C-alpha positions in Angstrom: -19.8 18.8 13.7 -16.9 21.7 14.6 -16.7 24.3 11.9 -13.2 22.7 10.9 -14.7 19.3 10.3 -17.5 21.3 8.2 -15.0 22.7 6.1 -12.9 19.4 5.8 -16.1 17.4 4.9 -17.1 20.0 2.1 -13.5 19.7 0.8 -13.6 16.2 1.2 -16.8 16.2 -1.3 -14.7 17.8 -4.2 -12.6 15.1 -4.1 -15.1 12.5 -4.6 -17.3 14.0 -7.9 -17.3 10.5 -9.0 -18.9 9.0 -5.3 -22.2 10.8 -6.3 -24.1 8.3 -4.0 -22.4 8.8 -1.0 -23.3 11.3 1.2 -19.9 12.5 2.9 -21.8 15.1 5.2 -23.9 12.6 6.8 -21.4 9.6 7.1 -18.6 11.9 8.5 -21.8 12.9 11.5 -22.5 9.2 11.7 -19.2 7.9 12.1 -18.2 11.3 14.5 -15.6 12.3 12.5 -14.8 15.6 14.8 -14.0 13.1 17.8 -11.1 11.5 16.3 -7.9 12.3 17.5 -5.1 13.5 15.6 -2.3 11.2 14.9 1.2 12.2 16.2 3.3 14.0 13.7 6.7 12.3 12.7 9.3 13.1 9.9 10.5 9.7 10.6 9.3 6.4 12.0 11.6 3.0 12.2 10.0 0.5 9.6 9.5 -3.3 10.6 11.0 -5.4 8.0 10.4 -9.5 7.6 12.6 -11.5 5.8 11.2 -14.1 3.1 12.9 -17.2 4.1 13.5 -19.8 1.6 13.3 -23.6 1.5 15.5 -25.1 3.6 17.9 -26.4 1.7 18.6 -23.1 -0.3 21.7 -21.2 0.8 21.7 -17.5 0.5 24.2 -15.3 -1.2 24.9 -12.4 0.6 26.7 -10.9 -2.9 23.2 -11.0 -4.8 21.4 -7.5 -4.1 18.7 -8.0 -1.8 15.2 -7.5 -3.3 12.6 -5.3 -1.0 8.6 -5.6 -1.3 6.6 -2.5 -0.7 2.9 -2.9 0.0 0.4 -1.2 -1.2 -3.0 0.9 0.3 -4.5 -1.6 3.4 -1.7 -4.2 2.8 1.6 -5.4 4.9 4.8 -7.0 4.6 2.9 -10.2 4.9 1.1 -10.0 1.3 4.5 -10.9 -0.2 5.3 -13.9 1.9 4.4 -16.7 -0.1 5.8 -15.1 -3.7 8.9 -14.0 -1.7 9.8 -17.1 0.5 9.7 -18.7 -3.7 11.6 -16.2 -5.3 14.4 -16.6 -2.3 14.2 -19.8 -3.0 15.0 -19.2 -6.6 17.3 -17.0 -6.7 19.5 -17.5 -3.4 19.2 -13.9 -2.5 17.5 -12.2 0.6 14.2 -11.2 -0.2 12.4 -8.2 2.2 9.2 -6.3 2.7 8.6 -3.5 4.7 5.5 -2.1 6.6 5.0 1.6 5.6 4.0 3.6 8.4 0.6 3.5 8.9 0.0 -0.3 8.0 0.7 -3.6 9.4 2.8 -3.4 12.3 4.4 0.1 11.7 3.5 3.1 14.0 0.7 5.0 13.7 2.1 8.5 12.8 0.8 11.5 10.4 1.9 12.5 8.0 0.6 10.2 5.1 2.0 11.2 1.9 4.3 9.7 -0.4 7.6 12.0 0.5 7.4 10.9 3.9 7.0 7.3 2.9 10.4 7.7 1.0 12.0 9.0 3.9 11.2 6.2 6.1 12.1 4.1 2.9 15.5 5.6 2.5 16.0 6.1 6.3 15.4 2.1 6.7 17.6 1.4 3.6 20.9 3.4 4.9 20.4 1.7 8.5 18.8 -1.3 8.2 19.9 -3.1 5.1 23.3 -0.7 4.3 23.6 -1.8 0.5 21.7 -1.2 -3.3 18.5 -3.3 -3.1 16.2 -4.0 -5.8 13.0 -1.9 -4.9 9.5 -3.6 -6.2 6.5 -2.2 -5.0 2.4 -2.3 -5.7 0.2 0.6 -6.0 0.8 2.8 -2.6 4.2 1.2 -2.7 4.8 1.6 -6.7 5.0 5.3 -6.2 7.1 5.1 -2.9 9.7 2.6 -4.4 9.5 5.4 -7.4 10.4 8.0 -5.5 13.3 6.4 -3.7 14.9 5.7 -6.8 14.4 9.1 -8.2 15.6 11.1 -4.4 18.8 8.1 -3.9 19.6 6.4 -6.7 22.4 5.3 -5.4 20.3 3.2 -3.0 18.9 1.5 -5.9 19.7 -1.7 -8.3 16.7 -2.0 -10.0 12.9 -0.6 -9.4 10.1 -2.9 -10.5 6.9 -1.2 -11.0 3.5 -3.2 -10.0 0.6 -1.2 -11.6 1.0 2.4 -10.6 2.6 5.6 -12.6 4.7 8.0 -11.9 1.8 10.5 -11.9 -1.3 12.4 -10.1 -4.5 10.0 -10.6 -7.6 10.4 -8.7 -8.1 6.8 -6.9 -11.0 5.2 -7.9 -14.6 5.4 -6.1 -14.0 1.7 -4.4 -11.2 2.7 -2.6 -13.3 5.2 -0.5 -16.2 2.6 -0.1 -13.6 0.2 1.1 -12.4 2.6 3.8 -16.1 3.7 4.4 -16.8 0.1 5.6 -14.0 -0.3 7.6 -14.7 3.0 9.3 -18.1 1.6 10.5 -16.5 -1.5 11.4 -14.6 0.4 13.9 -17.2 2.1 15.0 -19.7 -0.3 15.7 -20.4 -0.9 19.4 -22.3 -4.5 18.9 -18.9 -6.3 17.4 -16.8 -6.8 20.1 -19.6 -8.3 22.3 -20.3 -11.6 19.4 -18.2 -15.1 19.2 -15.4 -14.7 17.4 -16.6 -16.9 14.5 -20.0 -15.1 14.9 -18.2 -11.7 14.3 -15.9 -12.7 11.3 -19.4 -13.2 10.1 -21.1 -10.3 10.5 -18.1 -8.0 9.7 -17.6 -10.0 6.1 -21.6 -8.9 5.9 -21.6 -5.6 7.0 -18.5 -4.9 4.5 -20.4 -6.5 1.5 -22.6 -3.2 1.6 -19.3 -1.3 0.4 -17.1 -3.9 -1.3 -18.8 -6.4 -3.4 -15.2 -8.1 -3.9 -14.7 -11.3 -1.4 -11.4 -11.8 -1.9 -11.0 -8.5 -1.9 -13.0 -7.9 2.1 -10.5 -10.5 3.0 -7.4 -8.4 2.2 -9.4 -5.9 4.0 -10.1 -7.3 7.1 -6.7 -9.0 7.1 -5.7 -6.0 8.8 -7.9 -6.8 12.0 -6.3 -6.5 15.4 -7.1 -9.8 16.9 -8.3 -9.7 20.5 -6.4 -11.1 23.4 -8.5 -12.9 24.7 -12.4 -14.1 24.6 -13.8 -12.0 27.0 -12.1 -8.7 25.5 -14.7 -6.5 24.5 -12.3 -3.3 23.4 -13.3 -1.8 20.4 -12.6 -3.2 17.1 -9.4 -2.2 15.3 -7.4 -2.4 12.6 -3.7 -1.9 11.7 -5.0 0.9 9.3 -5.8 4.3 11.0 -8.6 4.4 9.2 -10.4 7.2 10.8 -8.0 9.0 10.6 -7.5 8.5 7.2 -10.8 9.8 6.6 -10.4 12.6 8.4 -7.5 13.9 6.8 -8.7 12.7 3.1 -5.4 10.2 2.8 -6.9 8.5 -0.4 -6.7 12.0 -2.0 -2.9 12.5 -0.5 -2.2 9.3 -2.3 -3.5 9.8 -5.8 -0.6 12.8 -5.8 3.0 12.4 -7.8 4.7 14.8 -5.7 6.4 18.0 -8.3 9.2 17.3 -5.3 10.7 14.9 -7.6 9.9 17.0 -11.6 13.3 17.1 -12.5 15.0 13.9 -11.1 15.6 10.5 -13.6 16.5 7.2 -12.6 19.0 5.5 -15.4 19.1 1.9 -14.1 17.0 -1.1 -15.1 13.2 -0.7 -14.5 10.6 -3.0 -15.2 7.0 -1.9 -15.7 4.2 -4.4 -14.7 1.0 -2.9 -16.0 -2.6 -4.9 -15.5 -4.6 -4.8 -17.8 -7.5 -4.1 -16.8 -6.9 -2.0 -14.3 -6.8 2.3 -14.7 -3.0 2.6 -13.2 -1.0 2.8 -15.5 -2.6 4.8 -18.9 -1.2 5.0 -22.4 -0.3 8.6 -21.4 1.8 7.2 -18.7 3.5 4.8 -21.0 4.0 7.3 -23.7 5.1 10.5 -21.6 5.2 10.0 -17.7 7.5 7.0 -17.7 10.1 7.8 -20.6 10.2 11.1 -18.5 11.3 9.4 -15.3 12.9 5.9 -16.2 14.1 6.3 -19.6 15.8 2.7 -19.1 12.5 0.4 -18.6 10.8 -2.0 -20.1 6.9 -3.1 -19.6 4.9 -6.0 -19.3 1.2 -6.3 -19.3 -0.6 -8.5 -17.3 -4.2 -9.7 -18.0 -5.9 -9.0 -15.0 -6.9 -6.2 -12.5 -5.1 -4.5 -10.2 -4.1 -7.2 -7.8 -1.4 -8.5 -10.1 0.6 -10.1 -7.8 -2.5 -12.8 -5.9 -4.3 -12.6 -9.2 -0.9 -14.1 -11.2 1.5 -15.0 -8.8 3.1 -17.2 -11.0 3.6 -15.6 -14.1 4.9 -11.9 -11.2 7.5 -14.5 -9.7 8.6 -15.7 -12.6 9.5 -11.9 -14.3 10.7 -11.2 -11.4 13.3 -13.7 -11.0 14.1 -12.6 -14.7 14.4 -9.4 -14.2 16.4 -9.9 -10.9 18.7 -12.2 -13.0 19.6 -9.9 -15.9 22.3 -8.6 -16.3 
């Protein structure tokens, strides 16, 4: 390996002290990380948007504030299609999903950090929506949404924070394992030669070495860029540039909370949705971090794991609608 890659591997291992069973130097070598081309540097990217249409007999009231949903790590705007359409039908308001950079159909670009994603989102709100919104985000999207509300509070009427905190906290080891599994799928030369159904089964089996939860594997594999034809033997690719994320230690970056907003506050209504069986919102965050930035907040605790929206969609929709309609 090149000297720079060796140094990066050593730094990467230091950020993964809990990943005792992973030999990161060996993984970097086997994945040929030194061959991964860097992503283009772009200060701002244009974010794709999807409108979550209500039922056909429901009219949209353009006087109501739009709801904008921001996905989490490895997600996309399509994660919110079902709940978004339900909310639009119940409230008669516009509901949109955004793809963050390096996710869904958004452009691939570096850097991938919270301040940059917040700037992308602010750019979209200013240029495309052009009115205040209710902003809701999960995990990565939660921190992006919190930052947007702090940096540009005039763009946000209300804020919904789904299972994350305004504080630095290392991501759980499982997120690193998921990323590692996706990297190995991209590097596997045998997969493109298989029939579609056989390839899907093999990919799931390979990924199961890194992720035990079948539903999470389905979620991760939803990032697969579909082949154009049966004879397409191009390498496996995901919508998330997973090899770049591994090389650049993006997951460490996604555990951070930017110091640039240290003295900012957002005084408008905030709904915090905490998953009880998740470590992303700690008691310290509830007692110290949230009050520091968001004095006007209400906290709901959900009896579920981190994937709150997919585990408890009915309650999520109900409480979101109640919060939206609150005067």
